[in-house]
C-alpha positions in Angstrom: 213.9 -12.4 80.1 214.2 -16.1 79.5 216.4 -18.3 77.4 214.4 -21.1 75.7 216.3 -24.2 76.7 215.1 -26.2 73.7 216.5 -23.6 71.3 219.7 -22.6 73.0 222.8 -24.0 71.4 225.2 -22.8 74.2 227.2 -20.4 72.2 227.3 -17.9 75.2 227.0 -14.9 72.9 224.3 -13.4 75.2 226.4 -13.6 78.4 228.7 -10.6 78.1 225.8 -8.3 77.2 223.9 -8.7 80.5 224.6 -5.6 82.7 223.8 -7.6 85.9 225.7 -10.9 85.0 222.4 -12.7 85.3 223.2 -15.0 82.3 225.5 -18.0 82.9 226.0 -21.5 81.8 224.0 -24.4 83.4 225.6 -27.4 81.8 226.0 -26.7 78.1 223.2 -24.1 77.8 222.8 -20.4 79.0 220.2 -19.6 81.6 219.0 -16.4 83.2 218.9 -16.0 87.0 215.4 -14.4 87.4 216.3 -13.0 90.8 219.1 -10.9 89.2 217.6 -10.1 85.8 216.5 -6.4 85.5 214.3 -7.2 82.4 216.2 -4.5 80.6 216.2 -6.5 77.3 219.8 -5.7 76.6 220.6 -9.3 75.9 217.6 -9.5 73.4 218.6 -6.2 71.7 222.4 -6.6 71.6 223.4 -10.3 71.7 221.8 -11.2 68.3 221.2 -14.8 69.4 221.8 -17.0 66.3 218.8 -19.3 67.1 216.5 -16.6 68.7 216.5 -18.4 72.1 216.1 -15.2 74.1 212.6 -14.0 74.8 210.6 -11.9 77.2 209.4 -13.8 80.3 205.7 -14.6 80.3 205.4 -12.6 83.5 207.3 -9.6 82.4 204.3 -7.3 82.8 203.4 -8.6 86.2 204.3 -6.7 89.4 207.2 -6.3 90.4 208.9 -7.4 87.1 207.1 -4.7 85.2 208.8 -2.1 87.3 212.2 -3.6 86.6 211.5 -3.5 82.9 210.6 0.2 82.7 213.1 1.6 85.3 216.2 -0.6 84.6 217.0 0.0 80.9 220.8 0.6 80.9 220.5 2.5 77.6 218.1 5.1 79.0 218.9 8.1 81.1 216.3 9.5 83.4 215.3 13.0 82.2 214.8 14.6 85.6 217.8 13.2 87.4 220.3 12.5 84.6 221.0 9.1 86.2 221.5 6.2 83.8 219.4 3.1 84.5 220.4 -0.5 84.9 223.3 -0.1 87.3 225.1 -3.4 87.6 225.1 -5.0 91.0 228.9 -4.9 91.4 229.3 -1.2 90.6 229.4 1.1 93.6 226.6 3.6 93.7 227.6 7.2 93.4 225.7 9.5 95.8 225.4 13.2 95.5 227.4 15.0 98.3 224.2 16.2 100.1 222.9 12.7 100.1 225.9 10.9 101.6 225.2 9.3 105.0 226.6 11.1 108.0 229.7 9.7 109.6 229.0 7.9 112.9 230.2 9.8 115.8 231.3 8.1 119.0 230.0 10.0 122.1 232.0 8.0 124.6 235.7 8.8 125.3 
C-alpha cells in the first residue's frame, strides 16, 4: 500500500486502521513503512480516505509482496487451520501446546 503524498491532507484517518502500525506521520502527511506493511488493504477498505490518497503499491504483485497480500488479510481466517491472518507485530503469537518449544535443560550441576 502507498499513500500518495500529493493527495494526502494529513487527516490521519488511516493510521488507526493499520493492524501493523505501518502508517505514521512524516511531517504533516501520513506515510506507510513498506518494511512493515502487510499489503492487507485494511487501510484502503476501512479508513475511507477523504481524498482517496491510499492506493495499492505498484509492486504489490511482485514477490515477496504478493505473498504478504494474499496471506496477511486480517479479516480472513485460514480454512484449514482456523488461524486469523494479519497478526500485528506487537501481539504475542499463541502456539498450540504440541508446538511449544521445549524448555532448556541444564546438564551440569
